[in-house]
LUMTI-722423 format. One line per field, with one value per residue (C-alpha): x, y, z; residue in three letters. Coordinates in Angstrom, 2 decimals, m for minus. Each point is the difference from the previous one (the first is absolute). Layout:
! residues N
x: X  ...
y: Y  ...
z: Z  ...
res: Ala  ...
This chain:
! residues 735
x: 0.14  1.25  0.52  0.40  3.62  0.17  m2.54  1.89  2.73  m2.72  1.46  3.54  m1.52  m0.19  m3.50  0.37  3.07  m1.92  m2.42  2.62  1.45  m3.60  m0.30  2.86  m0.71  m3.56  0.06  0.23  m2.79  m2.57  m3.20  0.44  m3.19  m0.70  m0.34  m0.23  2.13  0.48  m1.95  0.22  m1.27  0.60  4.29  0.56  0.28  m0.84  1.44  m1.11  3.20  m1.26  3.38  m0.74  m3.59  0.25  m0.55  2.64  m0.51  2.13  m0.52  0.32  0.79  3.61  0.82  0.57  2.84  1.21  0.89  1.10  2.72  1.11  0.94  1.72  3.11  1.02  m3.54  m0.72  m2.48  m3.39  m1.10  m2.17  m2.86  m2.54  m2.89  m0.37  m3.25  m0.32  m3.85  m0.98  m2.07  1.92  m2.42  0.63  m1.11  1.50  m0.58  m0.70  m1.65  0.51  m1.67  m1.06  m3.49  m0.53  1.27  3.29  m0.98  m0.04  1.46  m1.06  1.33  m1.58  0.87  m2.30  m0.22  m0.03  m0.90  1.55  0.52  2.82  m0.86  2.96  1.76  m1.70  3.44  1.85  1.29  1.45  1.75  1.54  1.16  1.67  2.22  3.36  m0.15  m2.24  m2.77  m2.35  m3.62  m2.60  m3.63  m3.01  m1.45  m3.31  m1.64  m3.01  m2.32  1.99  m2.40  m1.22  3.06  3.06  m0.90  m2.58  2.32  m3.26  m0.48  2.62  0.19  m0.36  0.40  m0.07  m0.77  m0.75  m3.44  0.30  m3.25  0.82  m0.22  2.93  2.07  0.14  m2.62  1.48  m1.83  1.18  m0.80  0.00  m0.02  m3.16  m1.53  m0.64  0.74  0.58  0.45  2.31  0.21  4.04  m0.74  m2.66  1.67  m1.54  m3.23  m0.74  m2.60  m1.49  0.00  m1.14  m0.08  0.98  0.32  m1.75  m1.91  1.19  m2.82  m1.57  2.72  m0.05  2.86  m0.10  0.72  2.63  1.85  m0.60  m0.44  2.21  m2.20  2.53  m0.90  0.54  2.62  m2.67  m1.32  1.22  2.11  m0.46  3.57  0.17  m2.16  0.24  m2.38  m1.59  m1.06  m1.96  m3.66  m2.60  m2.44  m3.04  m1.36  m2.73  m1.57  1.24  1.69  3.87  0.34  2.14  1.37  0.61  0.15  2.14  m1.19  0.02  2.11  m0.43  3.05  m0.70  2.58  0.59  0.82  2.21  m0.87  2.51  m2.33  m0.04  m3.26  m0.60  m2.13  m0.93  m1.38  m0.22  0.86  1.03  2.12  m1.69  m3.29  0.22  m3.68  m2.42  m2.33  2.13  m0.87  1.24  2.73  m0.95  2.46  m0.89  2.17  1.13  m0.10  m0.76  2.97  m0.24  1.11  m0.54  2.71  0.06  2.77  m1.69  3.60  2.27  m0.89  3.26  m0.73  2.42  m0.62  m2.57  0.57  m2.37  1.38  m1.54  m2.18  m3.72  m1.70  2.66  2.82  1.02  3.12  0.08  3.12  0.63  2.90  0.88  0.77  m3.56  m1.29  m3.66  m1.15  m3.77  m2.73  m2.86  m2.87  m3.90  m1.30  m2.05  m3.66  0.05  3.18  m1.12  2.00  m0.97  1.30  3.30  1.98  m1.78  0.59  2.47  0.17  1.07  1.98  m2.60  m2.32  2.83  m0.26  m3.08  m0.27  3.13  m2.04  m2.98  1.60  0.76  3.35  m0.69  0.03  m2.45  m0.95  0.40  m3.10  m0.90  m0.34  3.75  2.34  3.67  0.87  3.62  1.67  3.37  1.99  3.86  2.45  3.47  3.32  0.78  3.77  2.28  1.60  m3.18  m2.33  m2.85  0.42  m2.86  0.36  m0.43  m3.28  1.28  1.90  m1.27  m0.17  m1.26  m0.41  m0.32  3.55  0.78  m3.54  m0.23  m0.72  m1.51  1.51  m1.53  2.40  m1.00  1.42  m2.18  m3.40  m0.09  3.51  0.16  2.96  m0.02  2.31  0.76  3.25  1.71  m0.07  m2.12  m2.43  m0.95  m3.68  m2.01  m3.75  m0.86  m3.63  0.18  1.35  m2.70  m2.77  0.97  m0.42  m2.91  m1.59  0.85  m2.15  m3.74  m1.79  m0.76  3.43  0.65  m0.56  0.35  3.55  1.78  m1.97  1.38  4.01  m0.63  0.16  2.40  2.48  2.82  1.96  3.45  2.25  3.62  2.40  1.39  2.50  1.16  1.06  0.49  m0.29  m2.08  2.91  1.13  m1.68  m2.62  0.75  m3.54  0.58  m0.63  m1.69  m0.50  m0.98  0.07  1.77  m2.10  3.09  1.14  m2.51  2.64  m0.76  2.04  m0.18  1.49  0.79  0.54  3.81  m0.81  1.31  m1.54  m0.89  m0.81  m2.08  m0.56  m4.18  0.44  1.71  m2.59  m2.06  m2.95  m3.33  0.08  m0.14  m4.04  m0.58  m2.44  m3.31  m1.70  m4.00  m1.37  m1.95  3.39  2.85  2.86  2.72  4.23  1.51  2.79  3.34  1.39  m2.75  1.11  3.67  m1.83  m1.55  2.90  2.07  m2.61  1.13  m1.60  1.98  3.35  2.86  m0.87  2.23  2.37  0.84  0.61  0.57  3.89  1.63  m2.68  1.87  m1.65  1.03  1.71  m2.64  m2.44  2.82  0.30  m4.20  0.10  2.44  m2.21  m3.27  1.94  1.35  m3.45  m1.30  2.41  m0.73  m3.07  m0.83  2.57  1.80  m2.26  m2.42  2.35  1.28  m3.45  m0.96  3.81  m1.45  m3.19  1.67  2.79  m3.01  m1.80  3.22  m0.27  m3.62  0.76  2.79  m1.87  m2.60  2.34  1.85  m3.68  m0.76  3.12  m1.21  m3.43  1.38  2.46  m2.96  m2.41  2.82  0.38  m4.13  0.16  2.50  m2.12  m2.93  1.53  0.92  m3.25  m1.57  2.36  m1.28  m3.24  0.09  1.53  m3.09  m2.49  1.60  0.08  m3.74  m0.47  0.94  m2.15  m2.80  0.31  0.61  m2.88  m2.18  0.67  m0.62  m3.16  m1.01  0.97  m1.86  m3.03  0.28  0.07  m3.03  m2.02  1.02  m0.77  m3.86  m2.60  m2.11  0.13  0.17  m1.88  3.04  0.48  m3.40  0.17  2.83  m1.33  m2.93  2.31  2.03  m2.93  m1.03  3.36  m0.08  m3.70  1.57  3.13  m2.32  m2.00  3.06  1.68  m2.68  0.17  3.44  m0.92  m2.46  2.36  2.65  m2.52  m1.01  3.63  0.64  m3.28  0.94  3.59  m0.70  m2.64  2.10  3.12  m2.64  m1.08  3.77  0.56  m2.95  0.54  3.34  m1.14  m3.13  1.28  1.20  0.70  2.99  3.31  m1.51  m3.73  2.09  2.11  m3.03  m1.58  2.71  0.55  m3.85  0.41  3.04  m1.63  m2.80  2.30  1.94  m3.44  m1.03  3.81  m0.77  m3.33  1.21  2.70  m2.24  m2.50  2.83  1.63  m3.78  m0.58  3.38  m1.35  m3.42  1.93  2.17
y: 0.03  3.61  2.21  3.54  m0.08  m1.74  1.79  3.04  m1.61  0.14  3.51  m1.37  m3.38  m0.31  0.80  3.63  0.40  m0.95  2.68  2.76  m0.65  m0.41  3.73  1.35  m0.91  1.80  3.19  3.30  1.99  m2.25  1.26  m1.10  m1.56  m2.24  m3.47  m3.72  m1.90  m2.60  m2.57  m3.79  m3.51  m2.02  0.64  1.20  3.32  1.39  3.19  1.67  0.83  2.86  m0.30  m3.61  m0.15  m3.13  m1.12  m0.52  m2.72  m0.39  m3.16  2.18  m3.40  0.06  2.93  m1.54  m2.49  2.16  2.82  m2.79  m1.47  3.63  0.90  m3.60  0.25  m3.52  m1.33  0.27  2.54  m1.67  0.86  3.33  m0.98  1.92  m0.57  2.25  m0.20  1.14  0.51  m1.32  3.26  2.78  3.30  3.11  1.64  1.61  m2.40  1.76  m2.60  m3.79  m2.25  m3.49  m1.85  m2.42  m2.93  1.55  m1.43  3.27  3.13  3.36  2.74  3.64  3.80  2.75  m1.84  m3.55  m3.19  m3.13  m3.72  m2.10  m3.92  m1.15  m3.14  m3.03  m1.46  3.64  m1.45  m3.08  2.12  2.65  m2.85  m2.18  3.44  1.58  3.50  1.73  m1.81  0.88  m1.29  1.53  0.22  0.47  3.51  0.90  3.83  1.03  1.78  1.56  1.60  2.51  m0.14  m0.27  1.83  2.65  2.97  1.61  m2.38  m0.20  m2.79  1.21  m3.42  m4.25  m2.02  m3.79  m1.02  m1.09  m2.51  m1.40  m3.73  m0.24  2.78  1.32  2.96  3.17  3.24  3.18  3.18  3.01  3.52  m0.05  m0.81  m3.82  m2.71  m3.37  m3.82  m1.82  m3.91  m0.25  m3.20  2.03  3.24  1.53  1.54  0.63  m2.37  3.20  3.78  1.59  4.55  1.54  3.65  3.11  m0.10  0.79  2.54  m1.69  m1.36  m3.95  m2.31  m1.49  3.35  1.72  m3.15  0.16  3.33  3.09  0.87  m0.05  0.58  3.67  1.04  1.17  m3.28  m1.88  m3.45  m3.23  m0.46  m3.12  m3.00  m2.45  m3.16  m0.04  m3.49  m2.13  m1.20  m2.80  1.46  m0.09  2.43  m1.55  m2.39  0.82  m3.28  m0.25  m1.01  m3.00  m1.09  m3.86  0.03  2.44  3.30  3.40  2.82  3.29  2.39  3.53  2.36  3.80  2.61  2.99  3.13  2.87  2.58  m2.59  m1.82  m3.57  m2.07  m3.77  m3.21  m3.46  m2.65  m3.64  m1.89  m3.53  0.81  1.73  m0.84  2.22  m1.02  1.52  3.27  3.31  1.58  3.31  2.55  1.98  3.31  2.63  m1.27  3.01  0.91  1.24  2.38  1.99  1.84  2.75  m1.73  m3.10  m0.97  1.10  m0.07  m1.88  m3.33  m2.74  m3.53  m1.50  m2.77  m2.64  m1.46  m3.55  0.80  0.17  2.94  0.74  2.72  2.32  0.89  3.02  1.61  3.60  1.14  2.51  m2.37  m0.46  m3.32  m0.14  m3.24  m0.37  m2.56  m1.00  m0.11  m0.02  3.38  1.15  0.49  3.90  0.68  2.66  1.65  3.36  m0.74  m2.33  3.50  0.80  m2.78  1.30  m3.78  m2.05  m2.09  m0.92  m0.63  m2.58  m1.57  m0.61  m1.02  m2.41  m1.69  m0.55  m1.05  m3.49  m1.31  m3.18  m0.04  1.97  1.65  3.87  2.11  3.23  1.56  m0.84  2.85  0.32  0.77  1.50  m0.39  1.72  1.29  m0.20  2.63  m1.96  1.61  1.25  0.71  m1.64  3.42  1.79  m1.95  2.60  0.08  m2.51  m0.95  2.66  0.47  2.66  m2.23  m0.41  m3.54  m2.59  m3.78  m0.59  1.66  0.64  m1.78  m1.63  m3.62  m2.48  m4.12  m2.34  m1.49  m3.80  m0.84  2.69  0.51  3.39  1.78  0.99  1.95  3.07  0.67  3.58  1.82  0.75  m4.20  m2.10  0.41  m2.37  0.13  m2.14  0.44  m1.54  0.72  m3.24  m1.88  1.41  m0.62  m3.50  m0.68  1.44  m2.01  m3.04  0.86  m0.43  2.87  0.28  0.00  3.03  3.05  3.74  0.37  m3.01  2.08  3.53  m1.78  m0.85  3.56  1.23  m2.46  2.10  m1.09  m0.41  1.97  m1.02  1.43  m3.48  0.81  3.45  0.04  3.81  3.55  3.00  1.30  m2.82  m1.95  m2.60  m3.19  m2.30  m3.65  m2.01  m2.84  m1.71  m3.86  m0.93  m3.77  m1.25  m2.33  1.93  2.97  2.27  2.78  0.11  2.69  1.24  3.38  2.06  m0.60  m3.88  m0.34  m2.70  1.12  m2.46  1.26  m2.24  0.46  m0.91  3.21  2.38  1.83  m1.62  1.31  1.51  m2.86  0.16  0.80  m1.84  1.77  m0.08  1.40  0.78  m3.60  m1.56  m0.81  2.47  m2.10  1.12  0.21  m2.47  1.13  m1.58  1.99  3.35  m0.79  m0.86  2.84  2.37  m1.39  0.35  1.88  2.76  0.89  m1.53  0.97  m1.40  m2.14  2.59  m1.55  2.87  m0.32  m0.51  3.59  1.59  2.84  1.74  3.74  0.37  1.56  m2.73  m2.92  2.20  m0.31  m3.69  m0.46  2.07  m1.72  m3.30  0.80  1.76  m3.44  m1.94  1.97  0.58  m3.73  m1.87  1.87  1.86  m2.94  m2.58  2.61  0.24  m3.67  m0.14  2.31  m2.05  m3.08  1.43  1.52  m3.33  m2.08  2.50  m0.81  m3.66  0.01  2.16  m2.87  m2.77  1.77  0.53  m3.87  m1.17  2.01  m1.16  m3.63  0.11  1.64  m2.82  m2.28  1.21  m0.40  m3.58  m0.81  1.72  m1.35  m3.69  0.44  1.03  m2.97  m2.12  1.39  m0.30  m3.86  m0.33  1.66  m1.77  m3.49  0.92  1.11  m3.23  m1.98  2.13  m0.20  m3.74  m0.58  2.30  m1.95  m2.96  1.72  1.03  m3.51  m1.72  2.86  m0.46  m3.86  0.35  2.22  m2.38  m3.08  1.59  1.29  m1.59  0.19  m2.10  1.07  m0.84  m1.82  m1.86  m0.62  m1.61  m2.17  m1.39  m1.41  m1.37  m1.75  m1.47  m1.18  m1.92  m1.12  m1.53  m1.70  m0.58  m2.29  m1.55  m0.96  m1.57  m1.98  m1.40  m0.43  m2.51  m1.48  m0.84  m1.49  m2.22  m0.88  m0.92  m1.89  m2.01  m0.82  m0.70  m2.87  m1.27  0.11  m2.04  m2.69  0.01  m0.68  m2.31  m2.14  0.09  1.35  m0.86  2.60  3.00  3.33  3.37  0.65  1.77  3.45  m0.25  m0.01  3.19  1.72  m0.98  0.97  3.60  0.87  m0.67  1.59  3.51  m0.81  m0.27  3.54  1.72  m1.39  1.05  3.58  0.09  m0.03  2.10  2.34  m0.11  m0.54  3.60  1.43  m1.09  1.93  3.27  m0.18  m0.76  2.77
z: 0.29  m1.41  3.03  0.33  m0.16  m3.03  m1.76  0.60  m2.47  m3.05  m0.77  m1.10  m1.70  m3.53  m0.42  1.59  m2.38  m3.07  0.69  0.70  m3.52  m1.29  1.59  m1.32  m3.36  m0.16  m1.79  1.93  0.79  0.69  1.88  3.49  2.12  2.30  m1.83  1.44  m1.70  2.65  0.84  2.05  m0.41  3.14  0.77  m4.08  m0.56  m3.58  m1.23  m3.47  m2.24  m1.88  m2.42  m1.00  0.44  2.17  3.31  2.43  2.78  3.27  2.81  3.50  1.31  m1.83  1.16  3.15  m0.84  m2.85  2.73  2.82  m2.70  m1.36  3.54  1.01  m2.04  0.80  m1.89  m3.59  m0.07  m1.95  m3.45  0.01  m1.80  m2.32  m2.26  m2.89  m1.48  m3.62  m1.66  m3.16  m0.65  1.94  0.61  m2.18  3.29  2.51  2.94  3.09  2.34  0.68  2.28  m0.15  0.35  3.73  m1.35  m1.92  m3.08  m1.74  m0.29  m1.36  m1.55  m0.22  m0.95  m0.89  m3.55  0.21  2.02  m0.29  1.63  0.48  0.52  2.50  m0.44  2.14  0.53  1.07  3.48  m2.13  m2.70  2.67  1.83  m2.93  m1.17  1.56  m0.36  m2.92  m1.55  m2.77  m0.54  m2.32  1.03  m2.05  m0.10  m0.24  m1.06  1.23  m2.12  m2.79  m1.65  2.91  2.24  m1.82  m3.53  1.29  0.84  1.84  2.26  2.83  2.79  3.81  1.88  m0.48  2.32  0.31  1.09  3.20  m0.50  m3.36  0.17  m2.67  1.41  m3.10  m0.12  m0.57  1.06  m1.78  0.62  m2.80  m0.55  m1.40  3.38  m1.08  2.04  m2.54  1.21  m1.92  m0.43  m0.74  m1.95  m1.87  m0.32  m2.98  1.34  3.47  1.99  1.72  m0.16  2.64  m0.43  3.16  1.35  m1.94  m2.91  m3.53  m1.32  m3.04  m1.30  0.15  1.35  m3.81  m1.54  1.99  m0.96  m3.63  m0.75  0.73  3.08  3.01  3.56  1.15  2.33  2.53  0.22  3.08  m0.88  2.32  1.02  2.21  1.37  2.62  1.14  3.50  1.97  m1.81  0.56  m1.17  m2.77  1.40  m2.62  m2.24  2.52  3.18  0.76  m0.88  m3.45  m1.10  m3.28  m0.24  4.01  0.20  1.74  m1.92  1.51  m0.93  0.25  1.04  m2.46  1.06  m2.66  0.50  m1.96  m0.24  1.99  2.65  m0.32  0.56  m1.67  0.61  m1.73  1.05  m2.87  m0.73  m2.68  1.24  m2.00  m3.06  m1.10  m1.78  3.28  2.18  1.47  m1.56  1.78  1.76  0.59  3.18  0.62  0.53  3.38  2.57  2.08  3.24  1.54  m3.01  m1.32  m2.59  m2.04  0.30  1.81  m2.86  m3.97  m0.59  0.90  m1.24  1.84  2.22  1.94  2.41  2.95  0.67  2.64  0.91  m0.03  m3.35  0.63  m2.63  m0.62  m2.54  m0.87  m1.92  m2.08  3.28  2.66  1.37  0.74  1.51  1.61  m0.15  1.40  m2.07  2.03  m0.44  m0.25  3.27  m0.31  1.09  m2.49  m2.58  m2.50  1.10  3.69  m0.77  0.04  3.23  1.96  2.70  1.80  m2.68  1.59  2.80  m3.19  m1.21  3.31  m0.20  m3.48  0.62  2.72  m1.90  m3.17  m0.72  0.40  m2.23  m3.92  m1.34  m3.54  m0.63  0.00  m2.17  3.59  1.03  1.51  m0.08  3.37  0.16  3.26  m0.83  m2.33  0.12  m1.95  m0.73  0.47  m3.16  0.83  2.46  0.52  0.64  2.00  m0.81  m3.90  m1.72  m3.42  m2.59  m1.83  m2.32  m2.35  m3.45  m0.09  m2.71  m0.19  3.98  0.12  4.02  0.61  3.56  m0.63  2.81  0.77  2.33  2.52  m0.76  3.27  2.59  m1.16  1.92  m1.36  m4.09  m1.37  m1.88  m3.00  m1.05  m1.57  3.68  0.47  2.24  3.25  1.71  1.46  2.89  1.05  3.00  m0.86  m2.25  2.68  2.43  m2.59  m0.31  3.58  0.27  m2.88  1.62  2.99  0.45  m0.62  3.83  1.48  m2.11  2.22  m0.61  1.27  m2.16  m2.83  1.18  0.14  m3.43  m0.86  2.46  m1.45  m1.43  m3.36  m0.15  m3.02  0.13  m3.18  m1.21  m2.78  m1.22  m3.41  m1.03  2.09  m1.49  m1.78  m2.04  m3.11  0.36  1.23  0.18  1.20  m3.05  1.71  3.67  1.33  3.29  0.56  3.17  1.22  1.55  m0.44  m2.22  m2.52  m2.90  m1.97  m3.61  m0.09  m3.04  m0.03  m0.16  3.70  1.91  3.85  2.66  2.75  2.80  0.49  3.89  0.50  m0.89  2.41  1.37  1.89  3.20  2.83  1.17  3.29  2.53  m0.61  3.61  m0.10  3.85  0.32  m0.53  2.42  m0.87  m0.73  0.20  m3.42  m0.36  0.08  m3.30  m1.96  1.83  m1.39  m3.43  m0.36  1.30  m2.77  m2.69  m2.49  m1.81  m2.93  m1.47  m2.26  m3.50  m1.34  m2.87  m3.46  m2.22  m4.09  m0.84  m0.47  2.27  1.49  3.23  1.24  2.99  1.72  m1.08  1.61  3.24  0.22  m0.55  2.42  2.21  m0.55  0.14  3.60  1.50  m1.16  1.97  2.49  0.19  m0.74  1.47  2.36  1.83  0.49  0.63  2.86  1.25  m0.16  2.15  2.55  0.00  0.16  3.14  1.55  m0.08  1.19  2.99  0.75  m0.17  1.92  2.79  m0.70  0.77  2.75  1.77  m0.97  1.81  3.00  0.17  m0.59  3.64  1.25  m1.22  1.03  3.80  m0.14  m1.08  2.89  2.37  m1.21  0.31  3.62  0.43  m1.44  2.25  3.00  m0.91  m1.23  3.69  1.47  m2.33  1.31  3.78  m0.74  m1.63  3.33  2.34  m1.99  m0.39  3.86  0.92  m2.43  2.05  3.02  m1.18  m1.20  3.68  1.65  m2.21  0.47  3.62  0.27  m2.34  2.02  3.33  m1.26  1.62  m2.78  m3.18  m3.33  m2.84  m1.30  2.93  m0.07  m3.43  0.77  2.75  m1.56  m2.63  2.94  1.22  m3.24  m0.33  3.40  m0.55  m3.51  1.81  2.78  m2.59  m2.07  3.43  0.10  m3.13  0.26  3.11  m1.99  m2.79  2.45  1.94  m3.96  m0.63  2.99  m0.58  m3.54  0.33  2.61  m2.03  m2.80  1.64  1.22  m4.29  m0.66  2.51  m1.14  m3.40  m1.64  m3.37  0.17  m1.92  1.71  m1.07  m2.09  0.63  m2.23  2.00  3.13  m0.83  m0.55  3.19  1.88  m1.85  0.31  3.60  0.54  m1.74  2.30  3.07  m1.31  m0.07  3.38  1.62  m1.75  1.44  3.56  m0.23  m1.04  2.41  2.86  m1.66  0.32  3.64  1.17  m1.74  1.67  3.22  m0.41
res: Met  Ala  Thr  Leu  Arg  Ser  Leu  Ala  Gly  Leu  Asn  Asp  Ser  Gln  Phe  Ser  Lys  Ile  Ile  Lys  Glu  Gln  Arg  Ser  Arg  Gln  Pro  Lys  Gly  Gln  Val  Lys  Lys  Val  Arg  Ser  Leu  Leu  Thr  Thr  Ile  Glu  His  Tyr  Val  Phe  Ala  Trp  Asp  Lys  Val  Asp  Cys  Cys  Leu  Leu  Val  Lys  Asn  Leu  Leu  Asp  Val  Asp  Thr  Trp  Ala  Glu  Gly  Lys  Lys  Asn  Thr  Asp  Gln  Lys  Pro  Ser  Ala  Asp  Arg  Leu  Leu  Lys  Ile  Thr  Leu  Thr  Asp  Ala  Pro  Val  Phe  Glu  Val  Glu  Asn  Val  Gln  Thr  Asn  Leu  Asp  Gly  Ser  Leu  Ile  Val  Leu  Asn  Gly  Pro  Gln  Gly  Val  Ala  Cys  Val  Glu  Leu  Pro  Ser  Asn  Leu  Pro  Ser  Leu  Glu  Ala  Lys  Gln  Gln  Gly  Leu  Cys  Val  Lys  Ser  Ala  Arg  Ser  Ile  Tyr  Ile  Asp  Gln  Lys  Leu  Leu  Leu  Cys  Asn  Ser  Arg  Val  Lys  Ile  Gln  Glu  Val  Lys  Phe  His  Pro  Gly  Ser  Pro  Thr  Asn  Ser  His  Leu  Val  Val  Leu  Thr  Ser  Asp  Asn  Cys  Ile  Arg  Ile  Tyr  Asp  Val  Phe  Asn  Pro  Ser  Arg  Pro  Glu  Lys  Thr  Ile  Pro  Val  Gly  Pro  Lys  Val  Gly  Asn  His  Ser  Leu  His  Ser  Ser  Met  Thr  Ser  Gly  Thr  Thr  Phe  Ser  Ser  Cys  Leu  Asp  Glu  Ala  Val  Ser  Phe  Asp  Phe  Gly  Thr  Pro  Phe  Glu  Asp  Thr  Arg  Thr  Ser  Gly  Asp  Pro  Gln  Lys  Arg  Asp  Gly  Val  Pro  Ile  Phe  Leu  Phe  Pro  Val  Tyr  Val  Leu  Ile  Thr  Asn  Gly  Asp  Val  Tyr  Thr  Phe  Ser  Cys  Ser  Val  Gln  Ser  Asn  Ser  Ser  Arg  Ala  Pro  Lys  Ile  Ser  Val  Ile  Gly  Pro  Leu  Leu  Met  Gln  Pro  Ala  Ala  Leu  Asp  Asn  Tyr  Gly  Asp  Asp  Ala  Cys  Ser  Leu  Leu  Cys  Leu  Pro  Val  Leu  Pro  Pro  Val  Leu  Val  Ile  Ala  Asn  Arg  Thr  Gly  Asn  Ile  His  His  Ala  Ile  Leu  Leu  Pro  Arg  Ala  Ala  Thr  Asp  Asp  Asp  Asp  Asp  Ser  Asp  Gln  Asn  Pro  Asn  Ile  Ala  Asp  Asp  Leu  Glu  Ser  Leu  Leu  Ser  Lys  Ala  Ser  Leu  Thr  Val  Met  Asp  Val  Lys  Pro  Asp  Ser  Val  Leu  His  Val  Thr  Glu  Thr  Leu  Glu  Leu  Asp  Gly  Asp  Ile  Leu  Asp  Gly  Ser  Glu  Ser  Phe  Ser  Ala  Asp  Glu  Asn  Val  Ala  Asp  Asn  Glu  Gly  Ala  Val  Gln  Leu  Arg  Arg  Asp  Pro  Ala  Cys  Ser  Ser  Arg  Tyr  Phe  Val  Leu  His  Asp  Tyr  Gly  Val  His  Gly  Val  Val  Val  Pro  Leu  Val  Asp  Thr  Leu  Ser  Glu  Leu  Ala  Ser  Lys  Pro  Asp  Ser  Asp  Val  Asp  Gln  Asp  Glu  Thr  Lys  Arg  Val  Met  Leu  Ala  Glu  Thr  Val  Val  Glu  Phe  Ile  Leu  Cys  Ser  Arg  Thr  Lys  Ser  Ser  Ala  Ala  Ala  Pro  Pro  Gln  Gly  Ile  Val  Val  Tyr  Pro  Leu  Pro  Pro  Thr  Leu  Leu  Val  Leu  Leu  Asp  Ser  Ala  Asp  Leu  Gln  Val  Ile  Ser  Leu  Ser  Arg  Leu  Leu  Lys  Pro  Ala  Val  Lys  Thr  Val  Gln  Thr  Thr  Ser  Thr  Thr  Lys  Val  Glu  Lys  Glu  Pro  Phe  Asp  Thr  Ile  Ile  Arg  Arg  Gln  Leu  Gln  Arg  Thr  His  Ser  Gln  Pro  Lys  Leu  Ser  Phe  Pro  Pro  Gly  Thr  Glu  Leu  Lys  Val  Ala  Glu  Val  Val  Lys  Leu  Phe  Ser  Arg  Ser  Val  Gln  Thr  Leu  Arg  Glu  Glu  Tyr  Ile  Met  Lys  Gln  Asp  Ala  Val  Arg  Glu  Ala  Leu  Glu  Lys  Lys  Ser  Arg  Leu  Leu  Glu  Leu  His  Leu  Leu  Gln  Gln  Phe  Asp  Glu  Leu  Ser  Leu  Ile  Gln  Gln  Ser  Lys  Glu  Glu  Leu  Thr  Gly  Val  Ala  His  Gln  Leu  Ala  Glu  Lys  Tyr  Glu  Asp  Ser  Met  Glu  Lys  Gln  Arg  Ser  Leu  Thr  Glu  Arg  Val  Glu  Arg  Val  Leu  Tyr  Glu  Ile  Gln  Arg  Arg  Ser  Pro  Phe  Met  Thr  Asp  Ala  Glu  Lys  Gln  Met  Gly  Gln  Gln  Leu  Arg  Leu  Val  Glu  Thr  Lys  Leu  His  Ser  Leu  Thr  Gln  Ser  Leu  Glu  Ser  Leu  Lys  Arg  Arg  Glu  Gln  Leu  Tyr  Gly  Ala  Asn  Ala  Ile  Gln  Gln  Gln  Asp  Arg  Asn  Thr  Thr  Ile  Gly  His  Leu  Ser  Glu  Glu  Gln  Lys  Thr  Ser  Val  Asn  Glu  Ala  Leu  Ala  Leu  Gln  Ser  Ala  Asp  Ile  Ala  Gly  Leu  Leu  Arg  Ser  Leu  Gln  Gln  Ala  Lys  Lys  Lys  Leu  Ala  Ala
């Protein structure tokens, strides 16, 4: 896996050297403007070579092994591999934008006067791995609608993007200067599948007549300059139930279109169903923007971005460097066009709308309103932070325009490309809205909604490529490599700058929000330290074009700003943290000493309590012995008292009756015993006489004799027991 340290050597690789060589071969005097000539597919980075009209491909995983082998002199460095993809039909127009589709099978090349698509080889990893050094491979290229987009000079291409809902990842969405959005299938590029007019009307001239005849748009008409896709939702327009095609749900993607005067139009479309029975696409707009502004938040809008969150958050950029953040919400029932300018509590109204708005997927309604939550003004010059972008320059073909690029690794962050370099913007509102969307509506209270609106956006000047007095040096492309999060910037001088995204400014640390009904919790000390170390601004990385000479005053001013940033954002904050740590350390030491004193007191108390416990145990044992002796004495006294009492108790009377019954039974048993003895004597004498008379007569067996003896023995034992009981009873009665 390539690391940040290894990616830093990308600027010395063959990939970067070829880009620099081709840059030196380009003719002088070309228009300098922001372009997007870099893109990535997994760990491959693609760059457009304007001289040879080909794609240069570099495997970022190779940068690690190549850089390590180059540093290690004992080990032979591995080959610096590079893949060059030539096109079967190279574009004849100037390429200003390069981007890939979702599965990485297609790359689109577009400029103001044409669109072409490149089919990448399916065995790209094997081709790149087999070769050592430079490898050349040919790829098929396709022009999109040559008759309209390439051969018609009256139509200028404003922006091109792949449709994210394409089942085959082959549908292109093209925005042109005639205020139309056309959807093409790359594999059927001769004509568009759908044509959707957007923006202001063109009077009585039809779309067809404006392209075939000499009629062109008047300069006073505002053109659509940018568009972006929103979060998709299921199609329920016809029957109210989710529509399906071949068992797959049909999803509609909202499309937001920006006009030069700042107006925003929107519609929803899908490329899954192109049948004639599909509902007609209705364009909504321009959307009402609140709070209202006289200039409609600028008449020089140039770029639009939709952040992936619900409700949608739109980012609108102007050429002057002003960036507006707006939330698309349903219009309140009490809002009127006449009183929108007179509403002094628009923030409160926005909170109430946000609390009532559904944070789930929803379609855009005609009465939807764009609520502008904040406006950012970017620094135009590193030497003068108060300077904004110049709005007096006569620019053409988007020269000097500001472009917005989404960060695929972080949904709440985007990048701003302009003539002075690159800015990074983090919008905490996106993360907060995502958290609210994951909660049930009953758990979202007004305090959380208010906290959403108070979240501050973080703006950082990441890379500075020029000063106000020097020539324009706009970036020619940026890409984000996710592992690790790294920003690759291709400058106008063909230098590749590698910037770690983990070192950028982050949103302020959230403090614990408490109410009167909740228990106040102490803020953790580490949270306090992180908040104190939180940087509010930083010094951008400087990368001026070769040959740039700064005046002494500018060097001194730049040095002073760097020292001031170092002092305010690092030294002073670290000193404050050091004082806080020392104070906390002293408090902890005092607390520790206090705890030691309390521990010694506790030990003393423990010893005293142990002695008292022993004494109490001894006293308890003495008390138990005395209690037993007293109990015995009381029993003896009670016995004597009872014994000497002249009256018999009920128990004694009952016992006397029982003894008399026993005595009666014993007397009867004694008589029976005497009778048995007499019978035994009689039967014994008769038996002897009979035995003597006739010895042959049968007699008892041994077992019978044994049984008789046992029976007699048991009766004798019972009689003896009764006699003993009788004697004991007589003794008790006599006593």
